[in-house]
C-alpha positions in Angstrom: -45.2 -61.6 2.2 -42.6 -64.2 1.6 -39.3 -63.0 0.3 -36.1 -65.1 0.6 -32.5 -64.2 0.0 -31.3 -67.1 -2.2 -28.0 -65.7 -3.4 -25.4 -63.0 -2.8 -22.5 -61.4 -4.6 -20.3 -58.7 -3.2 -17.3 -56.5 -4.0 -16.3 -54.3 -1.1 -13.4 -53.0 0.9 -13.2 -56.5 2.5 -12.5 -59.9 1.0 -16.2 -60.6 0.3 -16.0 -61.8 -3.3 -15.7 -65.3 -1.9 -18.8 -65.8 0.3 -17.4 -69.0 1.9 -14.7 -67.0 3.6 -16.9 -64.1 4.5 -15.2 -61.8 7.0 -12.9 -64.5 8.3 -10.0 -62.1 7.9 -10.7 -58.4 8.5 -8.7 -55.9 6.5 -8.1 -52.7 8.5 -7.2 -49.3 7.0 -5.5 -46.2 8.1 -7.3 -43.7 5.8 -10.3 -41.6 5.4 -11.5 -43.6 2.4 -11.9 -47.4 1.9 -11.4 -48.6 -1.7 -13.1 -51.7 -2.9 -10.9 -54.8 -3.4 -11.5 -55.7 -7.0 -11.3 -59.3 -8.3 -10.0 -60.6 -11.6 -12.8 -59.3 -13.9 -11.6 -61.6 -16.7 -13.2 -64.5 -14.8 -16.6 -62.9 -15.2 -16.6 -60.6 -18.2 -15.3 -61.0 -21.7 -11.9 -59.2 -21.9 -12.9 -57.3 -25.0 -15.8 -55.9 -23.2 -13.9 -55.0 -20.0 -11.8 -52.2 -21.6 -15.0 -50.4 -22.6 -16.5 -50.5 -19.1 -16.0 -48.0 -16.3 -14.9 -49.1 -12.9 -18.4 -49.1 -11.3 -19.9 -50.9 -14.2 -17.2 -53.7 -13.8 -17.9 -53.9 -10.1 -21.7 -54.0 -10.5 -21.7 -56.5 -13.4 -19.3 -58.8 -11.6 -21.1 -58.7 -8.3 -24.3 -59.5 -10.2 -22.6 -62.5 -11.9 -21.4 -63.8 -8.5 -24.9 -63.5 -7.1 -26.6 -65.3 -10.0 -24.0 -68.1 -9.7 -24.5 -68.4 -6.0 -28.3 -68.7 -6.4 -28.0 -71.0 -9.4 -30.3 -68.6 -11.4 -29.6 -68.3 -15.1 -32.2 -65.6 -15.9 -33.8 -63.2 -13.3 -37.4 -62.2 -13.8 -36.4 -58.6 -13.0 -33.3 -56.5 -12.4 -33.4 -53.7 -9.9 -30.4 -51.5 -9.1 -29.9 -48.7 -6.6 -27.2 -46.0 -6.5 -26.7 -42.7 -4.8 -24.4 -41.0 -7.3 -24.1 -43.4 -10.2 -21.0 -43.8 -12.4 -19.2 -40.7 -11.2 -15.9 -41.7 -12.7 -17.3 -41.5 -16.2 -19.2 -38.3 -15.3 -15.9 -36.8 -14.1 -14.2 -37.9 -17.4 -16.9 -36.3 -19.5 -17.0 -33.0 -17.6 -13.2 -32.8 -17.7 -13.2 -33.4 -21.4 -15.8 -30.6 -21.9 -13.4 -28.2 -20.2 -10.2 -29.4 -21.8 -11.6 -29.6 -25.3 -13.6 -26.4 -25.0 -16.8 -28.2 -25.7 -15.6 -29.6 -29.0 -14.7 -33.1 -30.4 -16.2 -34.9 -27.5 -16.4 -38.7 -27.6 -19.8 -40.0 -26.3 -18.6 -43.1 -24.4 -18.1 -41.4 -21.0 -21.4 -39.6 -21.3 -23.3 -42.8 -22.2 -21.7 -44.7 -19.3 -22.2 -41.8 -16.8 -26.0 -42.4 -16.5 -27.2 -44.0 -13.3 -28.9 -47.0 -15.0 -25.8 -48.0 -16.9 -25.1 -51.0 -14.6 -28.6 -52.4 -14.8 -28.5 -52.0 -18.6 -25.1 -53.7 -18.9 -26.3 -56.7 -16.8 -29.3 -57.0 -19.0 -27.2 -56.9 -22.2 -24.8 -59.5 -21.0 -27.6 -61.8 -19.9 -29.8 -61.0 -22.9 -32.5 -60.3 -20.3 -35.5 -58.3 -21.6 -37.5 -58.4 -18.3 -38.4 -55.5 -16.0 -35.3 -53.4 -15.4 -35.3 -50.3 -13.1 -32.8 -48.2 -11.3 -33.5 -46.2 -8.2 -31.6 -43.0 -7.4 -33.0 -41.9 -4.0 -29.8 -41.1 -2.1 -30.0 -43.1 1.2 -33.2 -44.8 0.1 -31.8 -46.2 -3.2 -31.1 -49.8 -2.1 -34.1 -50.1 0.1 -36.3 -49.0 -2.8 -35.1 -52.0 -4.7 -35.9 -54.3 -1.8 -39.4 -52.9 -1.5 -40.1 -53.1 -5.3 -38.8 -56.7 -5.4 -40.9 -57.7 -2.4 -44.1 -56.2 -4.0 -43.4 -58.1 -7.2 -43.0 -61.3 -5.3 -46.1 -60.7 -3.3 -48.1 -60.0 -6.5 -46.7 -63.1 -8.2 -45.2 -61.0 -11.0 -41.8 -62.5 -10.5 -40.1 -65.4 -8.7 -36.4 -64.5 -8.9 -35.5 -60.8 -8.7 -31.9 -59.6 -8.9 -31.4 -56.5 -6.8 -28.2 -54.5 -6.0 -26.8 -51.4 -4.4 -23.6 -49.8 -5.6 -21.6 -46.6 -5.5 -18.0 -45.7 -6.4 -15.4 -43.3 -5.0 -13.1 -41.2 -7.1 -10.3 -38.8 -6.1 -12.5 -35.8 -7.2 -15.5 -37.0 -5.3 -13.4 -37.7 -2.2 -12.1 -34.1 -2.3 -15.6 -32.7 -2.6 -16.8 -34.9 0.3 -14.0 -33.7 2.5 -14.7 -30.0 1.5 -18.4 -30.2 2.4 -17.6 -31.9 5.7 -19.1 -35.4 5.0 -15.7 -37.2 5.2 -12.9 -36.7 7.8 -9.9 -34.8 6.4 -7.4 -36.9 8.4 -6.6 -40.6 8.2 -8.5 -42.8 10.7 -7.8 -46.3 11.9 -10.9 -48.1 10.5 -11.1 -50.5 13.4 -11.3 -47.6 15.8 -13.9 -45.6 13.8 -16.4 -45.4 16.7 -13.8 -44.0 19.1 -12.9 -41.0 16.9 -15.7 -38.9 18.4 -15.5 -36.2 15.7 -17.6 -34.8 12.9 -17.8 -36.6 9.5 -17.2 -40.2 8.6 -14.9 -42.3 6.3 -15.8 -42.7 2.6 -16.4 -46.0 1.0 -17.6 -47.8 -2.1 -18.8 -51.2 -3.2 -21.4 -53.3 -5.1 -23.6 -55.8 -3.3 -26.2 -57.9 -5.2 -28.9 -60.4 -4.0 -31.4 -62.8 -5.5 -34.8 -62.4 -3.8 -37.3 -65.2 -4.4 -40.8 -66.2 -3.2 -39.5 -69.8 -2.7 -37.2 -71.1 -0.1 -34.3 -73.2 -1.3 -31.5 -75.2 0.5 -29.2 -72.3 -0.2 -31.5 -69.6 1.3 -29.7 -67.1 3.5 -32.6 -65.5 5.3 -36.2 -64.3 5.0 -37.2 -60.6 4.7 -40.1 -59.8 6.9 -40.4 -56.1 6.4 -38.9 -52.9 5.0 -39.6 -49.3 6.0 -38.2 -45.9 4.9 -38.6 -42.8 7.0 -37.8 -39.4 5.5 -36.6 -36.7 8.0 -38.2 -38.1 11.2 -39.1 -35.3 13.6 -37.6 -37.0 16.6 -36.2 -40.3 18.0 -39.6 -41.1 19.3 -41.0 -41.1 15.8 -38.3 -43.6 14.8 -39.2 -45.8 17.8 -42.8 -45.6 16.8 -42.0 -46.8 13.3 -39.9 -49.7 14.7 -42.7 -50.8 17.0 -45.2 -50.6 14.2 -42.9 -52.8 12.0 -42.5 -55.4 14.9 -46.2 -55.4 15.6 -47.0 -56.3 12.0 -45.0 -59.5 12.5 -46.1 -60.2 16.1 -42.6 -59.6 17.4 -41.6 -57.7 20.6 -38.5 -55.7 21.1 -37.1 -58.5 23.3 -37.4 -60.9 20.4 -34.9 -59.0 18.3 -31.7 -60.9 18.8 -29.4 -58.5 17.0 -29.7 -54.9 16.1 -27.2 -53.9 13.3 -26.8 -50.1 13.2 -25.1 -47.9 10.7 -22.7 -46.2 13.1 -20.2 -44.3 11.0 -18.1 -42.4 13.5 -19.8 -39.0 12.9 -20.6 -37.7 16.3 -23.3 -35.4 14.8 -25.4 -38.3 13.7 -24.5 -41.4 15.8 -26.5 -40.4 18.9 -29.7 -41.9 17.6 -28.2 -45.4 17.5 -26.9 -45.1 21.0 -30.3 -44.0 22.3 -32.1 -46.8 20.4 -29.9 -49.5 21.8 -29.9 -48.3 25.3 -33.6 -47.5 25.7 -35.4 -49.7 23.1 -33.2 -52.8 22.7 -31.3 -53.2 26.0 -31.4 -57.0 25.9 -30.4 -57.4 22.3 -27.0 -58.0 20.9 -25.8 -55.0 18.8 -23.3 -54.6 15.9 -22.0 -52.2 13.3 -20.5 -52.5 9.9 -19.4 -49.2 8.3 -15.9 -49.6 9.7 -15.6 -52.5 7.2 -17.1 -50.8 4.1 -17.1 -47.1 4.7 -20.0 -44.7 4.4 -21.8 -44.1 1.1 -25.4 -43.9 -0.1 -25.9 -47.6 -0.6 -23.7 -48.8 2.3 -26.7 -50.4 3.9 -26.5 -53.1 1.1 -23.3 -54.2 2.8 -25.2 -54.4 6.1 -27.9 -56.4 4.4 -25.2 -58.8 3.2 -23.8 -59.1 6.7 -27.2 -59.8 8.2 -27.8 -62.5 5.5 -24.6 -64.3 6.3 -25.1 -64.1 10.1 -28.6 -65.7 9.8 -27.3 -68.4 7.5 -24.3 -69.3 9.5 -25.6 -68.4 12.9 -22.3 -66.7 13.6 -21.8 -63.1 14.5 -18.3 -62.0 13.5 -16.3 -60.5 16.4 -15.4 -57.6 14.2 -19.0 -56.3 14.1 -20.2 -57.1 17.6 -20.6 -54.3 20.1 -22.2 -56.0 23.0 -24.2 -59.1 24.3 -23.0 -62.1 22.3 -25.0 -64.6 24.4 -28.0 -64.7 22.0 -28.3 -66.9 19.0 -29.4 -64.7 16.0 -32.8 -65.6 14.8 -34.3 -62.1 14.2 -32.2 -59.2 13.0 -33.2 -55.5 12.7 -31.0 -53.5 10.4 -31.3 -49.8 11.0 -29.4 -47.2 9.1 -29.7 -43.5 8.2 -27.9 -41.3 5.8 -26.9 -38.0 7.5 -30.2 -37.9 9.5 -32.3 -37.6 6.4 -33.0 -41.1 5.0 -33.8 -43.5 7.8 -34.3 -47.2 6.8 -35.5 -50.3 8.7 -35.0 -53.9 7.4 -36.3 -56.8 9.4 -34.8 -60.2 8.6 -35.3 -63.7 10.2 -33.6 -67.1 9.9 -35.2 -69.5 7.4 
């Protein structure tokens, strides 16, 4: 299977909208939630259309436009989007209106835009794209499902340029709920010191990250995807290790040949132990890094990790802000391992072009 990352577009809590200056300056936060830094949408979307769009729709459409421009692709052969909770700002508006208006005189706009596939639909409408369009809503598997679907399409020669993206948004209401159920810390945290907190829960985040995957390598290619695996509720760490070894064996790679292991550490001491065990006992010689102190935790946060791995393989530079140990190795093969609250475990294997 040959799948190349030929373009990227990102809106996150860092200055990632300009890929040329990717993570050159790190923005640190003292909060329990990292909000996305939104660009001037008028440069990407018609101003008359902007006012009708919800916040996540604007982020998703703009990140997709950035990606297409970066890859120099006018019309993708397919559009695949992944999200954990969808456009919850519009969902919030619609449910609030139901209560305040006593279920009468409701405008349909917020309801229409609250559906999970709204972003994919809006991208298709703006591009006038009538090709395959699908949205995955599989919690921590949402983005990786897009990767897997795109890779299968490329392998079967059903497409040559597939636009994929992972996005989620944060609202004041959703943040309160995440705090209440213990998924987000209820006190401010210095984001750069996230791994030192040693306490339950993480910091919330949001963002939209898009990619063009193609079966053909170009001068602009960032990296090649070798494999993708999703593991649902593994019974033990040994099960995860077995899946990793199986993935490496499929591509004739040994553990010592993985130059960088990017893990989804999120500062939650109830779930970070698996990363520490893996790095200590399975990849002791590999460099290691993390990224959720830059983007926060959300269902499709691994799309940011995928973006980070792509930039590292293209530039051959590991940013100081993500490195945990062992910088002496030149990154050629990267394993991106993430899990969402111990339920959805994902593995993405990437290599330099």
